[in-house]
C-alpha positions as CSV (number, residue, x, y, z in Angstrom):
1,M,45.1,56.4,123.8
2,D,44.6,52.8,125.5
3,A,45.5,52.4,129.8
4,F,46.1,49.9,132.1
5,V,43.7,50.1,134.7
6,V,45.5,47.8,138.0
7,D,43.8,46.9,141.1
8,G,46.3,46.9,144.0
9,L,47.1,43.7,146.4
10,A,47.9,46.3,149.0
11,G,51.5,44.5,149.5
12,E,50.2,41.4,149.7
13,A,52.3,38.6,148.5
14,V,49.4,36.4,146.7
15,L,51.2,36.5,143.0
16,S,51.8,32.9,141.4
17,G,52.0,30.9,138.6
18,T,54.5,30.4,135.4
19,V,55.6,33.4,133.2
20,V,57.1,32.5,129.6
21,I,59.9,35.3,128.4
22,E,59.7,36.4,124.8
23,G,62.9,37.1,123.1
24,A,65.0,39.8,123.6
25,K,63.6,43.7,122.5
26,N,67.3,44.6,122.7
27,A,68.8,41.6,120.8
28,V,66.1,41.4,117.7
29,L,66.1,45.2,116.4
30,P,69.9,45.5,115.9
31,I,69.5,41.4,114.1
32,M,66.5,42.8,112.0
33,A,69.0,46.2,110.9
34,A,72.2,43.5,110.3
35,A,69.7,41.3,107.9
36,L,69.1,44.4,105.9
37,V,73.5,44.4,104.8
38,M,72.5,41.1,102.6
39,D,70.8,39.9,99.6
40,G,68.0,37.2,100.5
41,E,65.8,36.5,102.7
42,T,66.4,35.8,106.6
43,K,64.3,34.4,109.3
44,L,64.0,35.0,112.8
45,S,62.5,32.9,115.1
46,N,61.5,33.5,119.0
47,V,60.8,37.0,118.1
48,P,58.7,39.2,120.8
49,D,55.0,40.9,119.2
50,I,55.9,44.3,120.4
51,A,55.3,47.9,118.5
52,D,59.3,48.1,118.7
53,V,59.3,44.9,116.2
54,H,57.0,46.2,113.9
55,S,58.5,49.8,113.6
56,M,62.0,48.6,112.5
57,I,60.4,46.6,110.2
58,S,58.4,49.6,108.7
59,L,61.9,51.1,108.7
60,L,63.1,48.4,106.6
61,E,60.1,48.5,104.7
62,G,61.2,52.5,103.3
63,V,64.4,51.6,102.2
64,G,62.6,48.7,99.9
65,A,63.3,45.7,102.2
66,Y,60.1,43.7,102.7
67,G,59.3,42.2,106.0
68,T,56.8,40.1,107.7
69,Y,55.5,38.9,111.2
70,A,53.8,35.5,111.9
71,K,52.0,34.9,114.9
72,G,54.5,32.4,116.8
73,G,57.3,34.9,116.6
74,T,58.6,34.5,113.3
75,V,59.9,37.1,111.0
76,S,61.0,36.7,107.5
77,L,63.0,39.5,105.9
78,R,63.9,40.1,102.3
79,T,66.6,42.8,101.2
80,Q,67.8,42.5,97.8
81,D,65.8,44.6,96.7
82,A,66.8,47.3,99.4
83,R,68.8,50.4,97.8
84,G,67.1,53.1,99.4
85,T,69.0,55.6,101.1
86,I,66.9,58.0,103.2
87,L,65.5,56.8,106.6
88,D,61.8,57.6,107.5
89,E,61.9,60.6,109.6
90,A,58.9,60.2,111.2
91,L,59.4,56.8,112.4
92,A,63.3,57.2,113.1
93,K,62.8,60.5,115.8
94,R,60.0,57.6,117.4
95,L,62.5,54.6,117.1
96,R,66.1,55.1,119.4
97,A,67.1,51.8,117.6
98,S,66.8,53.4,114.3
99,V,70.2,54.1,114.3
100,L,71.2,50.9,113.9
101,L,70.3,51.3,110.4
102,T,72.7,53.9,109.7
103,G,75.8,51.5,109.8
104,A,73.5,49.4,107.4
105,V,71.8,51.1,104.8
106,L,75.5,53.0,104.7
107,A,77.6,49.6,104.2
108,K,75.0,48.1,101.8
109,N,74.7,51.5,99.8
110,G,77.2,53.8,99.9
111,T,75.5,56.8,102.1
112,V,72.6,57.1,104.5
113,T,70.3,60.4,105.4
114,F,68.2,60.1,108.7
115,P,67.2,62.4,111.6
116,H,68.8,62.4,114.8
117,P,67.1,59.1,116.4
118,G,64.8,59.2,118.8
119,G,63.0,56.9,121.9
120,C,62.5,57.2,125.1
121,V,63.4,60.5,127.0
122,L,66.2,59.2,129.3
123,G,68.7,62.5,129.1
124,S,71.3,63.1,126.9
125,R,72.3,60.4,124.0
126,P,74.8,61.9,122.2
127,I,75.0,61.1,118.1
128,D,78.9,62.1,117.9
129,L,79.8,58.6,118.7
130,F,78.5,57.4,115.5
131,L,79.6,60.7,113.6
132,D,83.3,60.5,114.9
133,G,82.9,57.1,114.1
134,F,82.2,56.8,110.8
135,R,84.8,59.8,110.2
136,K,87.1,57.0,111.2
137,L,86.3,55.0,108.6
138,G,86.7,57.4,105.8
139,C,83.0,58.6,105.9
140,S,81.9,62.4,105.0
141,V,79.5,63.6,107.5
142,S,77.0,66.6,106.7
143,E,74.1,67.7,108.5
144,R,71.3,70.0,106.9
145,S,67.9,70.9,108.2
146,E,68.3,68.6,111.3
147,L,69.3,65.5,108.9
148,Y,72.7,63.9,108.8
149,T,73.9,62.6,105.9
150,V,77.2,60.2,106.4
151,T,78.6,59.0,102.5
152,A,81.3,56.3,102.0
153,D,82.2,57.2,98.3
154,N,84.9,54.0,97.9
155,G,83.0,52.0,100.4
156,L,84.4,52.3,104.2
157,S,88.1,51.9,105.4
158,G,89.1,49.6,107.4
159,G,90.9,51.1,110.9
160,S,90.2,51.3,114.8
161,V,87.3,52.9,116.5
162,F,87.6,53.4,120.0
163,F,84.1,54.8,121.8
164,R,84.9,57.2,124.3
165,V,81.9,55.6,126.3
166,P,81.1,51.8,126.2
167,S,77.7,52.0,123.8
168,V,75.6,49.3,122.8
169,T,73.7,50.8,119.9
170,A,77.3,52.1,118.7
171,T,79.4,48.7,118.8
172,E,76.1,47.5,117.3
173,T,75.7,49.7,114.4
174,F,80.0,49.7,113.6
175,M,79.7,45.8,114.0
176,I,77.0,46.2,111.0
177,A,78.9,47.8,109.1
178,A,82.4,46.8,109.0
179,V,81.5,43.8,107.6
180,K,81.4,45.5,104.6
181,A,84.5,47.4,105.1
182,N,87.4,47.4,102.8
183,A,89.8,46.0,105.5
184,P,89.8,45.1,109.3
185,V,88.2,47.1,111.4
186,T,89.1,46.8,115.2
187,L,86.2,48.3,117.8
188,E,87.5,49.2,120.9
189,N,86.0,49.9,124.5
190,C,82.7,48.1,123.4
191,A,79.7,47.1,125.2
192,M,79.9,43.6,126.4
193,E,76.1,42.8,126.8
194,P,74.5,39.6,125.8
195,E,72.6,41.2,123.0
196,V,76.0,42.1,120.8
197,V,76.9,38.9,121.7
198,A,73.6,37.8,120.1
199,L,74.3,40.1,117.0
200,A,78.1,38.4,116.5
201,D,76.5,34.9,116.9
202,F,73.9,36.3,113.8
203,L,76.8,38.1,111.6
204,A,79.0,34.7,112.2
205,K,76.6,32.1,110.9
206,S,75.7,34.7,108.1
207,G,79.4,34.4,107.0
208,A,81.2,36.8,108.9
209,V,84.4,37.0,110.4
210,I,84.1,38.4,113.6
211,S,85.9,37.9,116.8
212,G,85.7,39.4,120.6
213,A,82.4,39.7,120.9
214,G,81.3,40.0,124.7
215,T,85.2,41.4,125.9
216,P,86.0,45.3,125.2
217,T,87.5,44.5,121.6
218,I,86.0,43.6,118.8
219,I,87.9,43.1,115.2
220,I,85.4,42.5,112.2
221,H,87.1,41.3,109.0
222,P,85.3,41.9,105.4
223,S,83.4,39.3,104.7
224,H,80.5,37.8,102.2
225,L,77.3,37.2,103.7
226,E,74.2,34.7,103.0
227,P,71.4,35.0,105.8
228,P,71.5,31.3,107.7
229,E,69.7,28.8,106.2
230,E,68.1,28.0,109.4
231,P,65.9,30.4,111.3
232,F,68.3,32.3,113.8
233,A,66.6,32.2,117.4
234,I,66.4,35.3,119.4
235,I,67.6,34.8,122.8
236,P,65.2,35.6,126.0
237,D,64.7,39.0,126.9
238,R,66.8,39.3,130.2
239,I,65.1,42.9,130.7
240,E,61.2,41.2,130.9
241,A,62.8,38.2,133.2
242,G,64.3,40.4,135.6
243,S,60.9,43.1,135.8
244,F,58.9,39.4,136.8
245,L,61.7,38.3,138.7
246,I,61.4,41.8,140.4
247,L,57.4,41.6,141.0
248,G,57.8,38.0,142.4
249,A,60.6,39.7,145.3
250,L,57.6,42.1,145.6
251,L,54.2,40.0,145.4
252,G,55.0,37.0,144.6
253,K,54.0,33.4,146.9
254,S,55.6,31.7,144.3
255,I,56.3,33.3,141.0
256,T,58.3,30.7,138.1
257,I,59.9,33.0,135.0
258,E,60.2,30.2,132.3
259,D,62.8,30.5,129.0
260,I,65.4,32.4,130.3
261,R,69.1,32.8,130.8
262,P,69.8,33.0,134.5
263,D,73.7,33.7,133.5
264,H,72.5,37.3,131.7
265,L,70.7,37.9,135.3
266,K,73.6,37.4,137.7
267,A,73.7,41.2,138.7
268,L,70.0,41.2,139.4
269,I,69.8,38.3,140.9
270,E,73.3,38.8,144.0
271,S,71.2,42.0,144.6
272,L,67.9,40.0,145.5
273,R,69.8,37.7,147.6
274,A,71.3,40.3,149.6
275,M,67.6,41.2,150.1
276,E,66.9,37.7,151.0
277,V,64.9,37.1,148.5
278,P,64.8,33.5,147.7
279,V,65.6,32.6,144.3
280,D,65.8,28.9,143.1
281,I,67.8,28.8,140.1
282,G,67.0,26.2,137.2
283,Q,68.8,25.5,133.7
284,R,66.1,27.9,132.2
285,T,63.9,28.9,134.7
286,V,64.2,31.4,137.9
287,T,61.2,31.2,140.7
288,V,61.2,34.1,143.3
289,S,58.9,34.6,146.2
290,R,58.7,37.6,148.8
291,P,60.7,36.9,152.2
292,P,58.8,38.2,155.4
293,T,61.2,40.9,155.4
294,L,63.3,42.9,152.7
295,R,66.8,44.3,153.3
296,P,68.4,47.7,152.3
297,I,70.7,48.0,149.6
298,E,72.7,50.1,147.5
299,I,71.9,49.7,144.1
300,R,73.9,51.1,141.4
301,T,73.7,50.8,137.4
302,H,76.7,49.9,135.4
303,E,77.1,48.4,131.6
304,Y,76.3,44.4,131.3
305,P,77.7,42.9,133.6
306,G,76.7,45.3,136.2
307,F,73.1,46.1,137.2
308,P,70.7,47.1,134.2
309,T,69.9,50.4,134.6
310,D,66.4,49.2,132.3
311,L,65.9,47.4,135.7
312,Q,66.5,50.8,137.6
313,A,63.1,52.0,138.0
314,P,60.8,48.7,138.1
315,M,64.0,47.6,141.4
316,M,62.8,51.2,142.8
317,I,59.5,49.9,143.1
318,L,60.7,47.0,145.3
319,L,62.9,49.3,147.4
320,T,59.4,51.4,148.7
321,Q,58.8,48.0,150.7
322,V,62.5,47.4,152.2
323,E,62.9,47.8,156.1
324,G,65.2,50.8,156.1
325,E,67.3,52.9,153.7
326,S,68.2,52.2,149.8
327,S,70.2,54.0,148.0
328,V,69.9,54.4,144.0
329,I,72.7,55.6,141.9
330,E,72.3,55.8,137.9
331,T,75.5,56.2,136.6
332,I,74.1,55.8,132.7
333,F,71.5,58.5,131.7
334,D,71.1,61.6,133.5
335,G,67.2,61.5,133.0
336,R,66.2,58.1,134.2
337,L,65.3,59.3,137.5
338,N,62.5,62.0,136.1
339,Y,59.3,59.0,137.2
340,V,60.2,59.9,140.6
341,D,57.8,62.4,141.5
342,D,55.0,60.4,140.5
343,L,56.1,57.3,142.9
344,V,56.0,59.8,145.4
345,R,52.7,61.1,145.3
346,M,51.7,57.6,145.4
347,G,53.0,57.5,148.6
348,A,56.8,57.1,148.4
349,D,59.3,58.3,150.7
350,V,62.1,58.6,147.8
351,R,64.7,61.5,147.9
352,V,66.4,62.9,144.6
353,W,69.7,64.1,145.6
354,N,70.8,64.9,142.0
355,P,69.7,63.6,138.0
356,H,71.7,60.3,139.2
357,K,71.0,59.5,142.8
358,A,68.1,58.7,145.3
359,I,67.8,57.8,148.6
360,V,64.6,55.4,149.7
361,K,63.3,55.0,152.8
362,G,60.6,52.2,153.6
363,P,58.4,50.3,153.8
364,T,55.9,52.9,152.5
365,P,52.1,51.7,151.6
366,L,51.5,53.3,148.5
367,K,48.5,54.4,147.3
368,A,46.4,54.6,143.8
369,R,46.8,56.9,141.4
370,D,46.3,57.8,137.8
371,I,49.8,58.1,136.5
372,D,51.5,58.0,132.8
373,G,54.2,56.1,131.9
374,P,57.1,58.4,130.5
375,D,59.0,55.5,128.6
376,I,59.3,51.9,128.6
377,R,60.8,51.0,131.8
378,A,59.4,53.1,134.0
379,G,55.9,52.4,132.7
380,L,56.6,48.7,133.7
381,A,57.3,49.9,136.7
382,F,54.1,52.1,137.7
383,L,52.4,48.8,136.7
384,L,54.7,47.3,139.5
385,A,53.5,50.0,142.0
386,A,50.2,49.8,140.7
387,A,50.0,46.3,142.1
388,V,51.5,46.6,145.3
389,A,49.8,49.8,146.0
390,V,46.2,50.6,148.0
391,G,43.2,50.8,146.0
392,Q,42.5,51.5,141.7
393,S,45.4,52.6,139.3
394,R,45.2,54.0,135.8
395,I,48.7,54.1,134.4
396,G,48.1,55.5,130.8
397,N,50.7,55.3,127.8
398,A,49.9,51.8,127.4
399,G,51.9,52.2,123.9
400,L,55.1,53.1,125.6
401,I,55.0,49.3,127.6
402,D,53.5,47.9,124.6
403,R,57.2,48.8,122.8
404,G,58.9,46.4,125.4
405,Y,56.5,43.7,127.0
406,A,54.8,41.5,125.0
407,K,51.0,40.6,126.1
408,I,52.1,42.5,129.5
409,E,48.6,42.3,130.9
410,E,47.8,38.5,130.0
411,K,50.7,37.6,131.9
412,L,49.8,39.9,135.0
413,S,46.5,38.2,135.0
414,G,47.7,34.8,134.8
415,L,49.7,35.3,138.3
416,G,46.9,36.5,139.7
417,L,46.6,40.3,139.1
418,N,43.3,42.2,138.2
419,I,44.5,44.2,135.2
420,K,42.8,45.4,132.2
421,R,43.6,47.3,129.2
422,V,41.2,50.4,128.6
423,Q,40.9,53.3,126.4
């Protein structure tokens, strides 16, 4: 299995240059799923060349679609023959986003069979939000041999689905399913992330009548969909952009992040400014550098527009270099602090009080270690820790990092970090 070998900079702020951000992983996957609902060829541009995109293509092909990825970030999906109803069990168990296809396959073909979706181990991620929602839209649900089957014998009914907690994936799954319902569907307590808005934009360009995306209530009317005539451009990845902003605050002499949406990163940018990090915002760029002193702060993750849970682990690395005591409160996942033990072995002074709260004291010099990344975001965080540490680290499970970050070693090398991929 591949790993990254990183020569640490011992805390010296010497990285500089420009990083161009890819299209958003969390936007392209639901849009690829939504393409299944319509017949014809859908073309997407600004698609990141990451493992999860290729896994989604394989899942689509498993139900009869045909997909290609071209250099330059263009994906083509032909879905007119996608009449399969069973998701590939092995693939679906590896990819949490596979659950997005349940709404699409159900809407297109009237039934879908799927395993409990997998992905990164971040704690409890309940499937009942989906099963209860399908029942509210008139579907029957059965479970056998760890497989769920959802059937809409007469098509999905209209009605209302209230999510007991805001869920991006659940919101997107039911947005996709609802475009083929027999009557309007109202979704309440929806996630408001930019990726949800991007999916709504794609559906609208395909002919959907949809309103309220970006607010807690979304209304979808039954619609006839056809693929957009022009390739649909995927929005920039705010999590990748935020990770490089944190790197700039940690080790940047001057790092400019290009092709981003600063308005999607307000919670992070304001947190960095509260830590006295110099942040210069342009229309599609942000430039950041390490200040002489980093001030302590409390980070509390929250649904958008709050601080993203996907940036919590990278931010923890920055907090180890702060003058004083900071705190991290994780409100989304109950397993998202599991990486901290390895960070402590690198020399960090972090005390985890419970699955949702940690106290960080700094600044502490980090020491190089050989560590395996447990998930996509913690894996990237370990790359940041290795970059700031003294000595050479080996960060294993590179394939996990590849799921969310395209050409990460090339981008870090371009900024001046000595990093290479090894087997």
